[in-house]
N, C-alpha and C positions, 0 to 999 in steps of 0.2 A: 503491499499500500502505501509505503514513504516515496518508494521508485516511483511510482504513477503521478504522486504529485509533486516530485524533484520536476518529471519531464514534462507535464502536463500542470502547471499550477491552476488551482480552481477558489472561487470564480474566476475568470481569464479576465482580465483588466488592460486597461492601457492609462499607465500612471498620469502619465501627459492629460488624460482628461479630467484632473481636478483642477487646470487653470480655468474649465468652461463650466464644472457642476462639482456638489455634494451628491455622492452617492447615500440615501436616503435608507436605513433597515426599519423596517416596520416595528420591530419591538425596543428598538435603542431611543426613539422618542423619550425625552427626559418627562417631559408631562405624562405619558401613559406611564414610565417607569415609577412615576411618584405616585399615580392614582392608585396602582393596582400593585405595587409591593413595599410602599413606605406611610399609606395612610394620607397622602396629600401634606404630606408634613417634613419631605426632604428638601433641604436647600443645597444638596450637591456638593458642600464646603465643608469644612472641618476634618480635611483629612479624606474624603471620599475613594474608595479603591474599587476596582475593578477587574476585572479578569475575564480575559476574552479566549478561551480554550478552544484551540484549535480554531484559529482567528485566518486560517487561509489568504489570501493576497489582501484582507484590512476591511471590508466594507464595513464591518460592526463597528472596527476600531478606531478607524479614518472618523468615523459619523460622531462616537462619543467624544472621542479627542477633542474636536471642533467643538461640541457645544458645551465642553469642560473648558474650553482653554483658558477660560478666566478665572478658574476656580483653583484651588491647591490641588485638586485631585490628582492621581496614578491609576493609569491603565495601561495592566501587564499583557504584553500580545504574546500567548503561546501558542506553536506549532510544529509540527515533525519537519514540513519542507523546508528547508534556507529557501528554493528558490521562490516559494510562496512569499515568506517573511520578507527577501530581498525588496518583491515589487510593492507589497504593505510600505516598507522602509522609503522606498522614492516616493510612494504617495505622500506620507508624511513631511518627506523632504520640500517637497513642494509647497506643502501648506504649511511651513514652518511650527508644527506640533512639535513642542520638547517635554510630552507629559506623559511618554508612550516607555514605556521597559520590555525591549526583547527578550524572548525565549524562546530555543530551539528544543525539543522535547516532546516527549508524548503524552496526553495527557494521563496517562497509568502512573505517572511517576510524579505527578503533583506531590502526594502527600513528603517524598524525598527531597523536594525545592529549595524547601524553605522560603516560599514565597510571601507568609504571614498569610491575614485573614481579609476576606474582600466582603465588602457589601454588596456586591453584584457583582455574577458571573455569566456570562454569555457564552453559552454552548448550543448551538447551531448545526444542523447538518452534521455530526461528530458522533455521537453515542450508537448509530444504527449502521455504523462502519467498523465497529467495534467485535473482535469476537465475542468479546463477553461486555456489553452493554451495561450491564448492572456495575461492574468492577470499576469504567469510567464515569458514573453518577457518584460512586461513593467514594470515589477522590476528590469528587469537586465538593462534595457535602463536606468533605474531611477541614478545606480550606472555607467556607462558607462561615461568614460571622454569625450570631445566633440569632440576631435580628437582618440579616441578610435575606437577599433574593435571588433565583436562577431564571436567567430566560433560555428557552431548551426548543430545539425544532426535531422532530424526528419523523420521519416518514409515514404516511397513511396508505394502510392497505387497500384499504377500499379503492381509493382514487387513483391508485399507482397500478390498479388491476392488467392495464395493456401494457404498461412498464416490465412488469413481470412476465409479461406470454411473449415481448421481445427480448427479456435477457435472456428466456430458455431456447428461444430462437437464433440467438446468435450464438448460445454458447454449442449448440448442433452445428451450426454451419461455420463455427470458427475450429470445429475440432482436425488438429493438423495445422493450422496456419500459423505462421510465425508472428509474431506481436507485433513487429511494425506493419503486416495486413489487416489487422484485426479492423481496426476503424475504416479504411479504407473498403473495405466489405460491407460494415456495416451502413457504412453513405449508400452504398450499392442497393443494399437490401430493403432500406428506408425509403429509397427511391422506386421500388418495385414491388412495395405493397398491396395487395387485391384489397377493393375496396371492402369485403367485410371484416380485412382484419381490426382487431380492437384497438389496437393502438395509432393506426388510422382515423377509426373512426371518432378518436379522441379530440381531432381537431386542434386546437389552440391549446387543450387542456396539459398536454405534455410540450415546452415552451424549451427546453435544455437539450436542442439536437442541432445548432447551427454554428456549433464550434467544434472542433475535436476535443477539447477538453469538455465540455458539458455532455458528448457521446460516450466518452470513456466513464465519466461519473455517473450518467444514469444507464445505459445501457452494459457496461462491461467492466465494472465494479468488482473487484476481486472479494468484497464482501459487502452485502446490504441485507438490511431486513426491515419488515414495514410492521405498522399496529394500528391496530383497530382502536377507536376510543375506549370501546368497556378495557382493553388490556394496557391502556394508559391510565384509567383509573386504578386498576389492579396492580400496578407496578408502583407507580408514583404514590397513587395513593394510599390505598391499602397497605402495600410492604413500607413504604418510606414515611408516612403518615404527611407530605405535602398537599396545601391546599392548593386549586389546580384552576388558574384562571388563561380561561383559549381564548383565544385573538386570532384570527385567520386574516392574512395580510388582505391589506383595503376591505375587510366584511366584517371583522371582528367576534362576538358570537354568532352572530345572524346564520352560519351555515349547520351551526348545534343545536337551534330552536326550533323546535317542530311546530309550535306555534305561530313562528315566521316562514317557516320552509314548506310546511303543510298545507297546500289549496284548500278553500273553505269549504269545498264540495264532502270532503272528509268529516259530515257533521260527527256522526258517532265517534270518531277517534279522536278529535278534536274535543268533545266535550271531556273525555277519559282521563286529558295530559294533565290538569292540575293535581290530579291524584298520583300522579306517577314519580318516579324516585327523577332527580336531573341527571344521574347517571342512564337511565334507561332512557328520557329522553334525547341526551346527546347521542345516544348510540341510534336510536330512530333516525334522526336526522342525518347520522351520515350515511346512513343505510338510503335514506330519501335523496339526498343532493349526490352522492357519490361521485363529485367531483373533488374531495378533500384530497391533496397529493402531499400536504406536510400538513404536521400537528403544530403550531406554534402557541407558545406559552410562557406562562409564568409559573414559577414554583415557589411557595412562601409558607412560611411556619405557620398559618392560622388566617382564617377569615380575617381578624382586625387588622392584617397590614393591607387589603382593600380600602380605599376611600368611603366613607361610610358616608349613606345617602338617609337624610332627616336630620342634620345637625344644622343650625342655623349659623353655624360661623365656618362654612364652608363655602367658596365660592365658585359655581360653574362658569364653565366656558368651553366655546367652541372649540372644536379641534379638527383636522386632516381636511378639510377643503373649508371655501370662504363661505358662511351661511350669513345671509341676511336676516338681522333679528325683527326688521318690518314684516317682510314677507314672511318669515314663521309665525305671527303674531298674527298677521290674518289667518293663514292656514289653519291654524287649529285653536280659531275663537269659536265659541261654541257656537252647536248647531243644531238646536233644538233636540238634543237629546242622540243626535244621528254621529255614528262616529265619524273620525278623520281619518282618512285614507292617504298613505304616505307612499309614494313611490319614489324609488330611486335605480333611474334606468342602467346604473353602472354596475349595482349590485345585483341587478335582474330581482329586485325584491319590489312587493307591494304589502302592505301591513296596514290592518285596521286598529285602531288606538282610538278608545274614549279620551278625549282630552280635556273633560270636564268643563269647568266654570271659569276656571284660570290661570287656564295653560300659556293658551296666548301670550297673555300679559305678562308671565313667568319671562319667556322666549323674546319677548321683545323689549326686557329689561336688561338681559344679559350683555356683559358688557367685557367680561374676563377679569370686573374689579369688584364689583359688588357683591358681595356675597348671599346667601338665601335669604338672611335676618333683614339684610338691606332692603334686598329686590322685593320679602313682602311686607315690609314697613311702607313703601312707595304703593303697594296694592291697597293697603287697606288706607290710606288716605286717598287713593280713588274713589273708593266704596264707601255707596252710600248706605245708610243702615247701619245693624250692626257688623261690627269689622271681624272679619275670621281670626284666630290666633296662627301660631304656625303648625300646628298639630293638623288641622284641616287644609292647610292650604298644601302640606308636604302629599296628605295622603291623595288629594286632588291632581296633583304633578305627576305623581307617581307614576302613571301608566306611560305619559310621555316622556317623560325621564327614562324610564326602563329601554324605552327602545331605542332611543337616538344615546344613549349609553353602549346598547348592545351592538349597533354598529360604528362607536368609539367616535361617536362625532358631539359628544358631550361628556366632559370629564369634570374633575373637580380636586381642590388644593387648600387646602387650610390657611386662613386670614395670616397666617403665621409667616406665610409666603409672601406675600403679597408684596 
C-alpha cells in the first residue's frame, strides 16, 4: 500500500492551484466542528491541537491550517507516503503556512510517536484500507484528548455496490498482467462496459475514475472494505461508545432520515417512523437512497458535545450557502395551518414542515450575531396581546430548525464565541 501512494499520491493535486483557490473539505469547516464537537463553545485558541491522520496530499490539512492561521493552534500532518507529504508541503509553502508539523509514519505507530494529545483528529479515507481497521481506530483514540472529537470517513457498502462489482471484474481480467498494465487495462474496460453494468448504470455516482490515482485508489486498491450504517453503529457506537453525528458531503444528515427521503405516498410506513429507533431509521434510509458511497461523521464522547437547541444563549447562523433572511421569512410565514414545502434542487429534496406561527419571523431576524434570546425579545416586542416566553417560541421553531440543521444550513454557536 505504501508503494502505491508513493507512485500515485492521493488525492491527485497540483500545488500551484493554491494560487487560485482554497480547497475546502466538508467536515473541516470550523463552524461545523464547533457545532457538533464542542457544544458551540470552542474558540480554537489556547493551544488547539489537530492531528490529520493519513493526510495524503493535504486537502484537510491545508484547509484547517488556513482557517487556524491567526491562532496558536498546531496541526500535525501524518502520512505513510513521502511523495504525498511533499505535495502537501508545497501547498503549505505557497500559502506561507507555518502551523503544520510533518510526520511520515503509519497511523498504527501513533501510540509510540510521542505526539501528545489532540483536541480534534481527522481520519478520512484511511481506516477502510487497513488490514485491521479497529487497530487504526484504537491508535487514534490513544491520543485523543478527553473532550476531543474525531472526524471520520469510511466507505459505504451499499452505495459502492457497483465499485465492488468492478473491482472483482478487474481482478479477474488482470490475472497475469504486469503492474504497469493494470491501469491501462482498467481504462479500456471502463470504456467498453455494456449498458447493464452496475458501475456504468450508476453514472456520476462513481466520479473517481478520471485520473490514474483515482482509478487505482477506487478500483485496484490492494485493501478495501466498506460498511453499512448498521455496522457503523455496532462498531463505533456499541463497541467504542462514541456518539455518532453523520454529515454526508453537501447534504448533511438528510440522506439518513427516512422522514425526508421517503416519498409521501408511503403513508403507512411514515406513520411508523416516530416509533422506530434512530439506528433503524438510518439503516432504512441508506437502503432507500442507495447512493451513500462514503459515511462521513463526527465521533464524540457524548451527546453533550453537540450545540443544544433550546438555549437562549446560543446564536443561530446560516451556513454553507447564501440564504436570504427576507426570502426565508416569506417562505416560512404562517399558511393557515398548511405546511411549508421546502424544495432544494441541488439536494434533490422536497420536504414539508410545520412552520408554526413564528418561524418566518425567527428566520428573518437571524444575522449570525443575535442570540435566540435577543431574537425572541424582538418578536415579543412586535407581538400584540400576551407575549410568548422562550419555551413556546423554541417549540414553535423546532420543526423548522430541525429541517435546516439536518441539511447543515443552520448551525449554532454560544454567545461566548461572539
